[in-house]
C-alpha positions as CSV (number, residue, x, y, z in Angstrom):
1,X,0.0,-0.4,0.0
2,X,1.8,3.5,-1.0
3,X,1.7,6.4,0.7
4,X,0.0,9.4,-0.5
5,X,1.3,11.5,-3.9
6,X,4.8,12.8,-3.0
7,X,7.0,15.5,-4.4
8,X,9.6,15.7,-6.8
9,X,11.5,18.4,-4.9
10,X,11.2,16.1,-1.2
11,X,15.0,15.8,-1.9
12,X,17.6,18.5,-2.8
13,X,18.7,18.6,-6.7
14,X,22.2,18.2,-7.5
15,X,24.5,21.4,-8.2
16,X,23.3,22.8,-11.4
17,X,20.4,20.2,-12.5
18,X,16.8,20.8,-12.2
19,X,13.6,18.5,-12.5
20,X,13.1,16.7,-16.1
21,X,10.2,18.0,-18.1
22,X,7.2,17.0,-17.1
23,X,6.5,13.3,-19.4
24,X,5.1,9.4,-19.2
25,X,7.7,7.1,-19.8
26,X,6.3,4.0,-21.3
27,X,7.8,0.1,-20.7
28,X,7.9,-2.4,-22.9
29,X,8.5,-5.3,-20.6
30,X,7.3,-4.3,-17.2
31,X,7.6,-7.6,-16.1
32,X,11.3,-8.0,-17.3
33,X,14.8,-8.4,-15.4
34,X,16.0,-5.1,-17.0
35,X,13.0,-3.3,-16.0
36,X,13.8,-4.4,-12.0
37,X,17.5,-4.7,-12.1
38,X,17.8,-1.2,-13.9
39,X,15.4,1.2,-14.6
40,X,13.5,1.4,-11.4
41,X,16.4,1.3,-9.3
42,X,17.2,4.2,-12.0
43,X,13.8,6.0,-11.2
44,X,14.3,5.7,-7.7
45,X,17.8,7.4,-7.5
46,X,16.1,9.9,-10.1
47,X,13.4,10.7,-7.9
48,X,16.0,10.9,-4.4
49,X,17.7,13.7,-6.4
50,X,14.3,15.5,-6.7
51,X,14.8,15.4,-10.8
52,X,11.8,13.9,-11.9
53,X,8.6,16.1,-12.1
54,X,5.6,15.7,-9.8
55,X,4.0,15.4,-13.1
56,X,5.5,12.1,-14.4
57,X,3.4,8.9,-15.5
58,X,4.9,5.7,-15.7
59,X,3.2,2.7,-17.9
60,X,4.0,-0.5,-17.9
61,X,2.9,-2.9,-20.9
62,X,3.7,-6.6,-20.9
63,X,2.0,-9.7,-21.8
64,X,-0.3,-11.4,-19.4
65,X,-2.7,-10.5,-16.8
66,X,-2.1,-8.4,-13.8
67,X,-3.5,-5.7,-11.8
68,X,-1.3,-2.2,-11.4
69,X,-1.1,-3.0,-7.4
70,X,0.4,-6.4,-8.0
71,X,2.8,-4.9,-10.3
72,X,3.7,-2.4,-8.0
73,X,4.3,-5.0,-5.3
74,X,6.1,-7.1,-7.4
75,X,8.7,-4.3,-7.8
76,X,9.2,-2.8,-4.3
77,X,10.2,-6.3,-3.0
78,X,12.7,-6.8,-6.5
79,X,13.6,-3.0,-5.0
80,X,13.9,-4.0,-1.3
81,X,16.3,-7.3,-2.8
82,X,18.5,-5.3,-5.1
83,X,19.1,-2.4,-2.3
84,X,19.8,-5.0,0.2
85,X,22.6,-6.3,-2.3
86,X,26.2,-5.4,-1.0
87,X,27.5,-6.9,-4.4
88,X,25.0,-5.0,-6.5
89,X,25.5,-1.6,-8.0
90,X,22.1,-0.6,-6.3
91,X,23.2,-1.4,-2.4
92,X,21.9,1.2,-0.1
93,X,22.9,1.3,3.8
94,X,18.5,2.5,3.5
95,X,15.9,2.5,1.2
96,X,14.2,5.7,0.9
97,X,10.3,4.9,2.0
98,X,9.7,8.3,0.3
99,X,11.6,8.5,-2.6
100,X,10.2,5.0,-4.0
101,X,6.8,5.5,-3.0
102,X,6.8,8.7,-5.0
103,X,7.6,6.1,-7.8
104,X,5.4,3.4,-6.9
105,X,2.4,5.8,-7.0
106,X,2.7,6.8,-10.9
107,X,2.5,3.5,-12.2
108,X,0.3,2.1,-13.9
109,X,0.2,-1.5,-16.1
110,X,-1.3,-2.6,-19.5
111,X,-1.7,-5.8,-20.5
112,X,-1.6,-6.9,-23.9
113,X,1.1,-8.8,-26.8
114,X,3.4,-6.3,-28.4
115,X,2.8,-7.7,-32.0
116,X,-0.8,-6.9,-31.8
117,X,-2.8,-4.0,-32.5
118,X,-4.8,-4.0,-29.4
119,X,-2.6,-3.2,-26.4
120,X,-1.4,-0.3,-29.2
121,X,-5.2,0.9,-28.9
122,X,-5.4,0.8,-25.6
123,X,-2.3,2.2,-25.0
124,X,-3.4,5.5,-26.9
125,X,-6.2,5.3,-24.9
126,X,-4.6,5.5,-21.8
127,X,-2.4,7.9,-22.8
128,X,-5.0,10.3,-24.1
129,X,-3.7,13.9,-24.8
130,X,-0.7,13.6,-22.6
131,X,2.2,15.9,-23.9
132,X,5.4,14.4,-23.5
133,X,5.8,10.8,-24.3
134,X,9.2,8.1,-23.8
135,X,8.3,4.3,-24.8
136,X,11.1,2.1,-23.6
137,X,11.8,-1.1,-25.4
138,X,13.1,-3.1,-22.5
139,X,11.9,-6.2,-24.7
140,X,14.2,-8.8,-26.5
141,X,15.5,-7.2,-30.3
142,X,12.8,-9.2,-32.3
143,X,10.3,-6.9,-31.1
144,X,12.0,-4.0,-31.8
145,X,10.6,-3.0,-35.0
146,X,7.1,-4.5,-35.0
147,X,6.6,-1.9,-31.4
148,X,7.9,0.7,-33.5
149,X,5.8,-0.1,-36.4
150,X,2.9,-0.2,-34.1
151,X,3.4,2.8,-32.6
152,X,3.4,4.7,-35.8
153,X,0.4,3.6,-37.3
154,X,-1.5,4.0,-34.3
155,X,-0.1,7.6,-34.3
156,X,1.7,7.7,-31.4
157,X,5.1,8.6,-32.4
158,X,3.2,12.2,-34.1
159,X,5.6,15.5,-31.9
160,X,3.4,18.7,-32.0
161,X,4.1,21.2,-29.4
162,X,2.4,20.0,-26.7
163,X,4.6,17.8,-27.2
164,X,8.2,14.4,-27.7
165,X,7.7,11.6,-28.7
166,X,10.8,9.4,-28.0
167,X,12.0,5.5,-28.1
168,X,14.6,4.1,-26.7
169,X,16.3,1.2,-27.5
170,X,18.1,-1.3,-26.1
171,X,21.3,-3.3,-27.4
172,X,21.9,-6.0,-30.0
173,X,21.1,-2.9,-32.3
174,X,21.2,-5.7,-35.3
175,X,24.0,-8.9,-35.1
176,X,26.2,-7.9,-38.3
177,X,26.3,-4.6,-40.8
178,X,22.8,-6.2,-42.8
179,X,20.9,-6.2,-39.7
180,X,21.5,-3.0,-37.7
181,X,20.8,-1.3,-41.5
182,X,17.4,-3.1,-41.4
183,X,16.8,-2.3,-38.2
184,X,18.1,1.4,-39.2
185,X,15.6,1.8,-42.3
186,X,12.7,-0.1,-40.7
187,X,12.1,2.3,-37.8
188,X,13.2,5.7,-39.0
189,X,10.3,4.7,-41.5
190,X,8.1,6.1,-38.2
191,X,10.7,8.1,-36.2
192,X,12.9,10.9,-37.1
193,X,16.6,10.4,-36.2
194,X,15.9,12.9,-33.4
195,X,13.6,10.7,-32.0
196,X,15.6,7.5,-31.6
197,X,17.8,7.1,-28.4
198,X,20.0,4.0,-28.7
199,X,21.0,3.1,-25.4
200,X,24.7,2.1,-24.5
201,X,24.6,1.9,-20.6
202,X,28.0,1.7,-20.4
203,X,28.2,5.4,-21.4
204,X,25.9,5.8,-18.5
205,X,28.2,5.6,-16.0
206,X,29.9,8.3,-14.1
207,X,34.1,6.8,-14.8
208,X,33.1,6.2,-18.2
209,X,32.2,10.3,-19.3
210,X,34.7,10.6,-17.0
211,X,36.9,9.5,-19.8
212,X,36.2,13.0,-21.6
213,X,37.2,15.1,-18.4
214,X,40.6,13.3,-18.1
215,X,41.3,14.0,-21.7
216,X,40.8,17.5,-22.8
217,X,40.7,19.3,-19.1
218,X,43.9,18.6,-17.9
219,X,46.6,20.4,-20.5
220,X,49.1,17.3,-19.0
221,X,47.0,14.4,-20.4
222,X,45.2,15.9,-23.5
223,X,49.1,16.7,-25.6
224,X,50.0,12.9,-25.7
225,X,46.5,11.0,-26.8
226,X,48.5,10.7,-30.3
227,X,50.8,8.3,-32.3
228,X,53.8,10.5,-31.5
229,X,53.8,9.3,-27.6
230,X,51.8,6.5,-27.4
231,X,53.1,2.9,-27.9
232,X,49.3,0.9,-27.4
233,X,46.2,1.2,-25.5
234,X,44.3,-1.4,-23.9
235,X,40.3,-1.8,-23.4
236,X,39.5,-4.9,-21.0
237,X,36.0,-6.0,-20.0
238,X,36.7,-9.2,-17.4
239,X,34.2,-10.8,-15.7
240,X,35.2,-14.2,-12.6
241,X,31.1,-15.0,-13.0
242,X,30.0,-17.4,-16.1
243,X,27.3,-16.3,-18.3
244,X,25.0,-17.8,-15.4
245,X,21.1,-17.9,-16.8
246,X,21.9,-16.5,-19.9
247,X,22.8,-19.2,-21.9
248,X,20.2,-19.0,-24.0
249,X,20.9,-15.2,-24.8
250,X,24.5,-16.5,-25.0
251,X,24.7,-19.5,-27.3
252,X,22.3,-16.3,-29.8
253,X,25.3,-13.8,-28.8
254,X,27.9,-14.9,-28.3
255,X,31.1,-12.7,-26.2
256,X,32.7,-11.0,-29.4
257,X,28.8,-9.6,-31.3
258,X,27.5,-8.9,-27.3
259,X,30.4,-6.4,-26.4
260,X,33.1,-5.7,-29.1
261,X,30.8,-3.6,-31.5
262,X,29.3,-1.2,-28.8
263,X,30.3,-1.4,-25.2
264,X,34.6,-1.3,-26.1
265,X,34.2,0.1,-29.2
266,X,32.2,2.8,-27.6
267,X,35.1,3.0,-24.6
268,X,37.8,3.5,-27.9
269,X,35.8,6.0,-29.4
270,X,36.0,7.9,-26.0
271,X,39.9,7.5,-25.8
272,X,40.2,8.3,-29.5
273,X,38.3,11.0,-30.7
274,X,39.3,14.1,-31.4
275,X,38.4,17.8,-29.0
276,X,34.7,18.2,-30.3
277,X,34.1,22.2,-30.5
278,X,31.4,22.0,-27.5
279,X,29.7,19.5,-25.5
280,X,27.1,19.8,-27.8
281,X,25.4,17.0,-28.3
282,X,25.9,16.6,-32.3
283,X,29.5,17.8,-32.1
284,X,29.9,15.1,-29.8
285,X,28.6,12.6,-31.6
286,X,30.0,13.8,-34.8
287,X,33.4,13.5,-33.7
288,X,33.0,9.5,-32.4
289,X,31.4,9.0,-35.3
290,X,34.9,9.9,-37.2
291,X,36.8,7.5,-35.0
292,X,33.8,4.9,-35.7
293,X,34.0,5.5,-39.5
294,X,38.1,5.3,-39.6
295,X,38.3,1.7,-38.0
296,X,40.0,-0.5,-39.9
297,X,38.0,-3.7,-40.9
298,X,39.1,-6.3,-39.0
299,X,40.7,-9.6,-40.4
300,X,40.6,-12.7,-39.0
301,X,44.3,-12.7,-37.6
302,X,43.3,-9.5,-36.1
303,X,40.7,-11.7,-33.4
304,X,41.2,-14.5,-30.9
305,X,38.4,-15.8,-29.6
306,X,38.0,-18.8,-26.6
307,X,35.5,-20.3,-24.6
308,X,35.9,-21.6,-21.1
309,X,36.0,-24.7,-19.7
310,X,35.7,-26.6,-16.4
311,X,38.7,-25.8,-14.0
312,X,38.2,-27.3,-10.1
313,X,34.7,-26.9,-9.0
314,X,33.6,-24.3,-11.7
315,X,31.8,-25.5,-14.6
316,X,32.6,-25.0,-18.1
317,X,30.5,-23.4,-20.5
318,X,29.1,-26.3,-22.3
319,X,27.7,-27.0,-19.0
320,X,25.7,-24.4,-18.2
321,X,21.8,-24.1,-18.3
322,X,20.8,-23.7,-22.4
323,X,24.1,-24.0,-23.7
324,X,24.8,-26.7,-26.4
325,X,27.0,-29.7,-25.6
326,X,29.3,-29.1,-28.3
327,X,29.1,-25.5,-28.5
328,X,31.1,-23.2,-30.5
329,X,29.5,-20.1,-28.8
330,X,32.9,-17.8,-27.6
331,X,32.9,-16.8,-23.7
332,X,36.2,-14.2,-24.7
333,X,37.2,-12.2,-27.2
334,X,40.2,-10.8,-28.5
335,X,40.3,-7.9,-31.0
336,X,43.7,-6.0,-32.5
337,X,42.1,-2.8,-33.9
338,X,43.6,0.0,-35.8
339,X,42.3,3.8,-36.1
340,X,43.3,4.8,-39.4
341,X,43.4,8.9,-38.8
342,X,46.6,11.3,-38.5
343,X,46.3,10.9,-34.6
344,X,46.2,7.5,-34.1
345,X,47.8,5.6,-37.7
346,X,49.7,2.7,-36.3
347,X,48.9,2.6,-33.0
348,X,47.2,-0.7,-31.6
349,X,44.1,-0.7,-29.3
350,X,43.6,-4.1,-28.3
351,X,40.2,-5.0,-26.8
352,X,39.1,-8.0,-24.6
353,X,36.4,-9.1,-22.9
354,X,35.5,-12.5,-21.6
355,X,33.4,-14.4,-18.7
356,X,35.0,-16.4,-15.7
357,X,38.4,-14.7,-16.2
358,X,40.9,-14.1,-13.2
359,X,39.6,-10.7,-11.9
360,X,36.5,-8.5,-12.2
361,X,37.6,-5.6,-14.2
362,X,36.6,-2.8,-17.1
363,X,39.6,-0.6,-17.8
364,X,41.8,1.5,-20.1
365,X,45.6,1.4,-20.2
366,X,47.3,3.5,-21.8
367,X,50.9,2.7,-22.4
368,X,53.3,5.8,-23.3
369,X,56.1,5.3,-25.4
370,X,59.7,4.0,-23.7
371,X,62.2,7.2,-23.4
372,X,65.7,6.6,-25.1
373,X,67.4,4.8,-22.9
374,X,71.6,6.8,-23.7
375,X,70.8,8.4,-20.6
376,X,71.3,5.7,-17.7
377,X,74.4,3.8,-20.0
378,X,75.9,3.6,-17.7
379,X,73.9,2.9,-14.6
380,X,72.7,-0.5,-12.9
381,X,68.9,0.5,-14.9
382,X,68.6,-2.4,-18.1
383,X,65.2,-1.8,-19.2
384,X,62.6,1.2,-17.6
385,X,58.7,0.5,-16.6
386,X,56.6,1.9,-19.1
387,X,54.3,4.7,-18.4
388,X,50.9,3.5,-18.2
389,X,48.1,6.1,-17.6
390,X,45.0,3.6,-16.5
391,X,41.3,5.0,-16.5
392,X,39.6,2.4,-14.1
393,X,35.6,1.9,-14.9
394,X,34.6,-1.1,-12.5
395,X,34.7,-2.1,-9.9
396,X,37.8,0.0,-8.5
397,X,36.7,3.9,-9.8
398,X,39.9,5.9,-10.6
399,X,43.0,6.3,-12.3
400,X,46.7,5.1,-11.8
401,X,49.8,6.2,-13.4
402,X,52.7,3.9,-13.5
403,X,56.1,5.8,-14.1
404,X,59.6,5.6,-13.1
405,X,62.0,7.9,-10.2
406,X,65.5,8.0,-8.6
407,X,65.3,4.6,-5.8
408,X,67.0,6.3,-2.9
409,X,70.3,6.0,-1.7
410,X,74.2,7.4,-3.4
411,X,73.6,5.0,-7.2
412,X,72.0,6.4,-9.3
413,X,68.7,3.6,-9.4
414,X,65.6,4.0,-11.3
415,X,62.2,2.6,-9.2
416,X,58.8,1.7,-10.7
417,X,56.1,4.3,-8.1
418,X,52.4,4.4,-9.0
419,X,50.5,7.3,-8.4
420,X,46.5,6.7,-8.0
421,X,43.5,8.7,-7.4
422,X,40.1,6.7,-6.4
423,X,36.3,8.7,-6.2
424,X,35.4,7.7,-3.0
425,X,38.3,9.9,-1.7
426,X,37.1,12.2,-2.9
427,X,33.3,12.2,-4.4
428,X,30.6,11.0,-2.2
429,X,29.8,7.9,-4.5
430,X,26.1,7.0,-4.5
431,X,24.2,3.6,-5.4
432,X,24.0,4.2,-10.0
433,X,22.6,1.7,-11.9
434,X,24.2,3.4,-14.7
435,X,21.1,4.5,-16.5
436,X,20.1,7.5,-14.4
437,X,22.4,9.8,-16.5
438,X,20.8,8.5,-19.4
439,X,17.1,8.5,-18.5
440,X,17.3,11.9,-17.4
441,X,19.5,12.5,-20.5
442,X,16.5,11.2,-22.8
443,X,14.2,13.3,-20.9
444,X,16.4,16.6,-21.9
445,X,16.3,15.6,-25.0
446,X,20.0,15.7,-24.8
447,X,21.4,13.0,-27.3
448,X,24.8,12.8,-25.9
449,X,25.3,9.5,-24.8
450,X,23.0,8.2,-27.1
451,X,24.1,6.6,-30.4
452,X,24.0,7.7,-34.5
453,X,22.3,5.4,-36.8
454,X,25.8,6.2,-38.7
455,X,28.1,5.6,-35.8
456,X,26.0,1.7,-35.4
457,X,26.5,0.7,-39.0
458,X,30.0,2.2,-39.2
459,X,30.7,0.0,-35.8
460,X,28.9,-3.1,-37.1
461,X,31.0,-3.0,-40.7
462,X,34.2,-2.8,-39.3
463,X,33.4,-6.4,-37.8
464,X,32.1,-7.6,-40.4
465,X,34.3,-10.1,-41.9
466,X,35.0,-11.2,-38.7
467,X,31.3,-12.3,-38.2
468,X,31.5,-13.9,-42.0
469,X,34.7,-14.5,-42.5
470,X,35.3,-16.1,-46.0
471,X,37.6,-19.2,-44.7
472,X,34.1,-20.1,-42.7
473,X,33.6,-19.7,-38.7
474,X,37.0,-18.7,-36.3
475,X,38.4,-21.2,-34.4
476,X,36.8,-21.1,-30.8
477,X,39.9,-21.6,-28.3
478,X,39.6,-23.2,-24.5
479,X,41.0,-21.7,-21.3
480,X,40.1,-22.7,-18.1
481,X,37.6,-21.2,-15.6
482,X,39.7,-18.1,-13.7
483,X,42.1,-18.0,-16.4
484,X,43.2,-14.8,-18.1
485,X,42.1,-16.7,-21.0
486,X,43.2,-18.7,-24.4
487,X,46.7,-18.8,-24.7
488,X,46.1,-17.4,-28.3
489,X,45.1,-14.3,-26.9
490,X,48.2,-13.8,-25.5
491,X,50.5,-14.7,-29.1
492,X,48.2,-11.9,-30.3
493,X,49.8,-9.5,-28.4
494,X,53.1,-11.2,-28.1
495,X,53.3,-11.4,-31.8
496,X,53.8,-7.2,-31.1
497,X,56.5,-7.3,-28.9
498,X,53.5,-6.2,-26.2
499,X,52.0,-8.4,-23.1
500,X,48.4,-7.8,-21.7
501,X,48.5,-5.7,-18.4
502,X,48.1,-8.4,-15.5
503,X,44.5,-8.9,-14.5
504,X,45.1,-9.7,-10.6
505,X,47.1,-7.1,-9.3
506,X,46.7,-5.3,-5.1
507,X,43.7,-3.9,-5.9
508,X,40.9,-5.5,-3.9
509,X,38.7,-6.9,-6.3
510,X,34.5,-6.7,-5.6
511,X,32.7,-9.8,-7.1
512,X,30.7,-9.8,-9.0
513,X,26.9,-8.7,-9.7
514,X,25.2,-9.3,-12.6
515,X,25.1,-7.0,-14.7
516,X,23.4,-6.4,-17.5
517,X,25.6,-6.3,-21.0
């Protein structure tokens, strides 16, 4: 039983922020995992910060008859369980009932099948003369086209002076170049590009957005992000968990499609993009689009795929639920990527992602070129540790910089040291699931952190030769659960005279939670 309507202004807004305009948020897939684990916690956090307008409404659409009160009760129980999970991104010592009741009191459930006209007619009646409306497609990708088409045919995407109409689409946005192009062409028949918000929750993380601040707000770093100073860049997204209950999804997708042309390419774009003239949405997206367009098409010898195998008490991928006993689906992918432009010519970007690895870590390591050793010719110094700037995204939030200093004493001896910064040491870190900024920006109409059609297509085009190689599917190499991946991935870098940064080090490893990729 919820309390009477609370107001958004019950909590102070963060500095420089103001409540989003009034709108109705329609969530297709209201009973799904994404809604429970991410969207509702994000709305709760926005409510806590006073960033939602008091006239906001939230309509959930899903198949299966359900009373609004029952849906509300289900979401309340889910929110409480996620708040109590110490390993989760939403963990909080105390749930603010007022903030959640503010959200819960605005919930309404509409039952219906996504591929029939009936639910869209009901939705049209429910919305009435609502002004601003956001349609969030928290559903399987097979529903993207039919939902947008029926929204368009029902007149629900028509904008007017009374309000905007926007559509948020989750990944996967296609599974290769042809399917992504087809999906773009289909949905753009019924909505303008400015109405489509293709979401990548990686871009909602503060630590990812901070990449631009580190690069462009510091005179120390910006000048060195170029081929004259950078030897190579490593981008890692490693997890210790397996596929868990997502075996069916992984069998259809695999690690490469799931992570490389979207999450990891987005991180590459943030690191490699040219400075925009402003932080206007199109200025930023134009610069990222230039990078994706400049990525040299990957060849089969640029990619290594792997699959985790049984090790000790840890099950192998083929032993997981909903996985074929002879599956050739990869749970690990590594790639060597080159950006063909003036700034980055000849600098390799090494990308890797995998399940059941040594440690949980999402980070970007920028390794500078070695200095001449002539100065230390007559000293005991044989080699110098390379300077590396590491941007830690998860689970540690911060940066580290490896560099060399003189060891105290009468002999010129150089030793490696590390300077580090953690967000928690300087800022109050609130529970954040990565969707708060994205939802808020969508309500404001700020498309900076959302993907454009051209960027989606050029990203898929860059990897299409690997997804559909002329010589048949790429081999999938086994690696022990709990290891750093297949040895073939080590050889990919070794052939270039380089090596992966170690996954296990002195930094405390927090346990994985079931993050949505």
